[in-house]
C-alpha positions as CSV (number, residue, x, y, z in Angstrom):
1,X,68.1,56.5,-69.9
2,X,65.5,53.7,-69.5
3,X,67.3,52.0,-66.6
4,X,67.7,55.2,-64.4
5,X,64.0,56.1,-65.2
6,X,62.8,52.6,-64.3
7,X,64.8,52.7,-61.1
8,X,63.3,56.1,-60.1
9,X,59.8,54.7,-60.7
10,X,60.5,51.6,-58.6
11,X,61.9,53.8,-55.7
12,X,58.9,56.1,-55.9
13,X,56.5,53.2,-55.8
14,X,58.4,51.7,-52.8
15,X,58.3,55.0,-50.9
16,X,54.6,55.5,-51.7
17,X,53.9,52.0,-50.5
18,X,55.7,52.5,-47.2
19,X,53.8,55.8,-46.7
20,X,50.4,54.1,-47.1
21,X,48.8,53.3,-43.7
22,X,47.0,50.1,-43.8
23,X,44.2,49.5,-41.1
24,X,45.1,47.1,-38.4
25,X,43.3,43.8,-38.4
26,X,40.1,43.9,-36.3
27,X,40.5,42.4,-32.8
28,X,39.2,38.8,-32.8
29,X,39.0,38.3,-29.1
30,X,39.2,40.6,-26.0
31,X,41.3,38.8,-23.3
32,X,40.3,39.8,-19.8
33,X,41.8,39.0,-16.4
34,X,41.9,40.4,-12.8
35,X,44.5,40.6,-10.1
36,X,44.2,37.4,-7.9
37,X,43.1,39.2,-4.7
38,X,40.7,36.3,-3.8
39,X,40.6,32.6,-4.4
40,X,40.5,31.4,-8.0
41,X,36.9,30.0,-7.8
42,X,35.6,33.2,-6.5
43,X,37.3,35.2,-9.2
44,X,35.8,33.0,-11.9
45,X,32.4,33.4,-10.3
46,X,32.7,37.2,-10.4
47,X,34.4,37.9,-13.7
48,X,32.9,35.2,-16.1
49,X,29.6,37.1,-16.2
50,X,31.4,40.3,-17.0
51,X,33.1,38.6,-19.9
52,X,29.7,37.4,-21.1
53,X,28.1,40.8,-20.8
54,X,30.9,42.6,-22.6
55,X,30.8,40.0,-25.4
56,X,27.1,40.8,-26.0
57,X,27.7,44.5,-25.8
58,X,30.7,44.7,-28.0
59,X,29.7,41.9,-30.4
60,X,33.1,40.5,-29.9
61,X,34.4,37.3,-28.3
62,X,35.5,38.1,-24.7
63,X,37.2,35.6,-22.5
64,X,38.2,35.8,-18.8
65,X,41.2,33.9,-17.5
66,X,42.7,33.7,-14.0
67,X,46.3,34.7,-13.7
68,X,48.7,33.2,-11.1
69,X,49.9,36.5,-9.4
70,X,49.8,40.3,-9.6
71,X,53.1,40.6,-11.5
72,X,51.9,38.2,-14.1
73,X,48.9,40.4,-15.0
74,X,51.3,43.3,-15.6
75,X,53.7,41.3,-17.7
76,X,50.8,39.8,-19.7
77,X,49.4,43.2,-20.5
78,X,52.9,44.4,-21.5
79,X,53.4,41.4,-23.7
80,X,49.9,41.9,-25.3
81,X,48.7,38.5,-24.0
82,X,46.0,40.3,-22.1
83,X,43.9,43.3,-23.3
84,X,42.1,44.3,-20.2
85,X,42.7,43.8,-16.5
86,X,40.9,44.6,-13.3
87,X,43.8,46.2,-11.4
88,X,44.3,47.6,-7.9
89,X,45.5,51.2,-8.0
90,X,49.1,50.2,-7.2
91,X,49.2,47.4,-9.9
92,X,47.8,49.9,-12.4
93,X,50.6,52.3,-11.5
94,X,53.1,49.4,-12.1
95,X,51.4,48.5,-15.4
96,X,51.5,52.1,-16.6
97,X,55.2,52.3,-15.6
98,X,55.9,49.0,-17.3
99,X,54.0,49.6,-20.6
100,X,54.2,53.4,-20.8
101,X,50.6,53.7,-22.0
102,X,48.2,51.5,-20.0
103,X,44.8,53.3,-19.9
104,X,42.6,53.4,-16.9
105,X,38.9,53.3,-18.1
106,X,36.5,53.1,-15.2
107,X,36.4,52.4,-11.5
108,X,33.6,51.6,-9.1
109,X,32.3,54.7,-7.5
110,X,33.6,53.4,-4.1
111,X,37.1,53.1,-5.4
112,X,37.5,56.8,-5.4
113,X,37.1,56.7,-1.6
114,X,38.4,53.3,-0.7
115,X,39.8,52.0,2.6
116,X,41.8,49.2,4.1
117,X,40.7,47.4,7.3
118,X,43.0,46.3,10.1
119,X,41.7,43.2,11.9
120,X,42.8,41.1,14.9
121,X,41.5,38.4,17.2
122,X,39.8,39.5,20.5
123,X,42.4,37.6,22.6
124,X,45.4,39.5,21.3
125,X,44.7,42.7,23.3
126,X,45.3,44.8,20.2
127,X,43.0,47.8,20.1
128,X,45.1,50.5,18.3
129,X,48.0,50.6,15.8
130,X,50.6,51.1,18.6
131,X,49.6,47.7,20.0
132,X,50.9,46.1,16.9
133,X,54.5,46.5,18.0
134,X,56.0,43.2,18.8
135,X,53.1,41.3,17.2
136,X,52.9,39.1,14.1
137,X,51.1,40.6,11.1
138,X,49.9,39.7,7.6
139,X,49.6,41.8,4.5
140,X,47.9,40.4,1.4
141,X,49.9,40.3,-1.8
142,X,53.1,42.2,-2.1
143,X,51.6,44.2,-5.0
144,X,48.2,44.8,-3.5
145,X,47.1,48.4,-3.0
146,X,44.7,47.7,-0.2
147,X,46.4,44.7,1.2
148,X,50.0,46.0,1.3
149,X,50.9,49.4,-0.2
150,X,48.3,51.6,1.6
151,X,48.4,49.7,4.9
152,X,52.2,50.0,4.9
153,X,52.1,53.6,3.9
154,X,49.7,54.5,6.8
155,X,51.6,52.4,9.3
156,X,54.7,54.4,8.4
157,X,52.7,57.6,8.7
158,X,51.8,56.5,12.2
159,X,55.3,55.8,13.3
160,X,55.3,52.0,12.8
161,X,57.9,50.4,10.5
162,X,57.0,46.8,9.7
163,X,60.6,45.7,9.4
164,X,61.6,47.2,12.7
165,X,58.4,47.0,14.9
166,X,56.7,43.7,14.0
167,X,57.9,40.5,15.6
168,X,57.3,39.1,12.1
169,X,55.2,39.9,9.0
170,X,54.2,37.8,6.1
171,X,52.1,37.9,2.9
172,X,49.0,35.7,2.7
173,X,48.6,36.4,-1.1
174,X,44.9,37.3,-0.9
175,X,42.5,39.3,1.3
176,X,40.3,36.4,2.2
177,X,43.4,34.4,3.2
178,X,44.5,37.2,5.5
179,X,41.3,37.0,7.4
180,X,41.7,33.2,7.7
181,X,45.2,33.6,9.0
182,X,44.1,36.0,11.7
183,X,41.1,33.9,12.7
184,X,43.2,30.7,12.9
185,X,45.9,32.4,15.0
186,X,48.6,32.1,12.4
187,X,49.2,35.8,12.8
188,X,48.0,38.3,15.5
189,X,46.6,40.9,13.0
190,X,46.4,41.7,9.3
191,X,45.2,44.3,6.8
192,X,42.7,43.7,3.9
193,X,40.4,45.7,1.7
194,X,37.1,46.9,3.0
195,X,35.0,45.3,0.2
196,X,36.3,41.8,0.9
197,X,36.0,42.3,4.7
198,X,32.4,43.3,4.3
199,X,31.7,40.3,2.1
200,X,33.3,37.9,4.5
201,X,31.2,39.3,7.4
202,X,28.0,39.3,5.4
203,X,28.5,35.8,4.1
204,X,29.7,34.6,7.6
205,X,33.0,33.3,6.2
206,X,34.7,35.0,9.1
207,X,33.8,34.4,12.8
208,X,33.2,37.9,14.2
209,X,32.9,36.4,17.7
210,X,36.7,35.9,17.4
211,X,37.8,38.5,14.8
212,X,37.3,42.2,15.2
213,X,38.0,45.3,13.2
214,X,40.2,47.7,15.1
215,X,41.4,50.4,12.6
216,X,40.3,51.8,9.2
217,X,42.7,53.7,7.0
218,X,42.1,57.2,5.6
219,X,40.5,57.1,2.0
220,X,42.5,56.6,-1.2
221,X,41.9,55.7,-4.9
222,X,42.0,52.0,-5.7
223,X,40.7,49.5,-8.2
224,X,40.3,50.2,-12.0
225,X,39.5,48.5,-15.3
226,X,42.6,49.0,-17.4
227,X,43.3,48.3,-21.1
228,X,46.4,48.2,-23.3
229,X,47.3,51.6,-24.5
230,X,47.5,50.5,-28.1
231,X,44.0,49.0,-28.1
232,X,41.7,50.6,-30.6
233,X,40.5,53.9,-29.2
234,X,37.0,53.3,-30.4
235,X,36.9,49.9,-28.7
236,X,38.2,51.5,-25.5
237,X,35.3,54.0,-25.6
238,X,32.8,51.2,-26.2
239,X,34.1,49.2,-23.3
240,X,34.0,52.2,-20.9
241,X,30.5,53.1,-22.1
242,X,29.2,49.5,-21.6
243,X,30.4,49.5,-18.0
244,X,29.3,53.0,-17.2
245,X,25.8,52.5,-18.5
246,X,25.0,49.6,-16.2
247,X,22.0,50.7,-14.2
248,X,21.4,49.3,-10.7
249,X,17.6,49.7,-11.2
250,X,17.8,47.1,-14.0
251,X,17.7,43.5,-12.5
252,X,20.2,42.1,-15.0
253,X,22.6,45.0,-14.5
254,X,22.1,44.8,-10.7
255,X,23.3,41.2,-10.8
256,X,26.6,42.2,-12.4
257,X,27.1,45.2,-10.2
258,X,26.4,43.2,-7.1
259,X,29.1,40.8,-8.1
260,X,31.5,43.7,-8.0
261,X,30.0,45.1,-4.9
262,X,29.0,48.4,-6.4
263,X,26.1,50.3,-7.7
264,X,27.9,52.4,-10.3
265,X,31.0,52.7,-12.4
266,X,32.6,56.1,-13.1
267,X,35.2,57.2,-15.6
268,X,38.8,57.9,-14.4
269,X,42.0,59.4,-15.7
270,X,45.7,58.6,-15.2
271,X,46.2,61.6,-13.0
272,X,43.6,60.2,-10.5
273,X,46.3,57.6,-9.5
274,X,49.1,60.1,-8.9
275,X,48.6,60.0,-5.1
276,X,48.9,56.2,-5.3
277,X,52.2,56.5,-7.1
278,X,53.5,59.0,-4.6
279,X,52.4,56.7,-1.7
280,X,54.3,53.8,-3.3
281,X,57.4,55.9,-3.6
282,X,57.1,57.1,0.0
283,X,56.6,53.5,1.2
284,X,59.7,52.4,-0.7
285,X,57.8,50.1,-3.0
286,X,58.4,52.1,-6.2
287,X,61.3,54.0,-7.6
């Protein structure tokens, strides 16, 4: 009788041990990145201060790292090599589809009513979308919301199919590169996001005596700070709260917000990006 009883006790202890939920080890470092929609030096200039701010607010080591391309940010989040990424709306949709649970936390207030800008040189004779037929054109990155998805979607809505109607189209890889390609004559026209266009104009990094804006898209939802779905829910809330509480009237907060060209962050939900997903399907970029 002793052996069966001992076996039953051992089995019971094993089952009890398996049923006990042990707390996960506290996160030692929050690894942050952003889609490479501008040149690497500019990205480091923008996001390193955000990492420093979050590190102070969260009492946690926060590091920012540049990633080589858009797809790499999605794969790194899925592989848990990144914990938080500044995504475009389309890249967030891709990340959500890839991981099943990526969580959108906050967007800039402007991102809920964002636009893409279509630019050309003054010597091309392009003044409207129909004039793009037979011309060369540049998008940004293949996975960019404001540099490819939404420009392509609205072109199709206006009866222009890039594959059929452009003499040639290409991908510059970044919004600032698109502007340079247009200005240099590498392409006749291009599309980029409005925030980068405004920054290039204000900092005089684009020659507006040569390059002009000729069309602006209707509004759509774009950029968003996104975290891994399995990141501690309490930490997710603390990150969102730290970003939302930034106050433009505070000089230190203003410095951060100015880097991101906004005055305020707002909370968002997965359903806010449903129109982006639908546009990607309609444009043939997502199944």
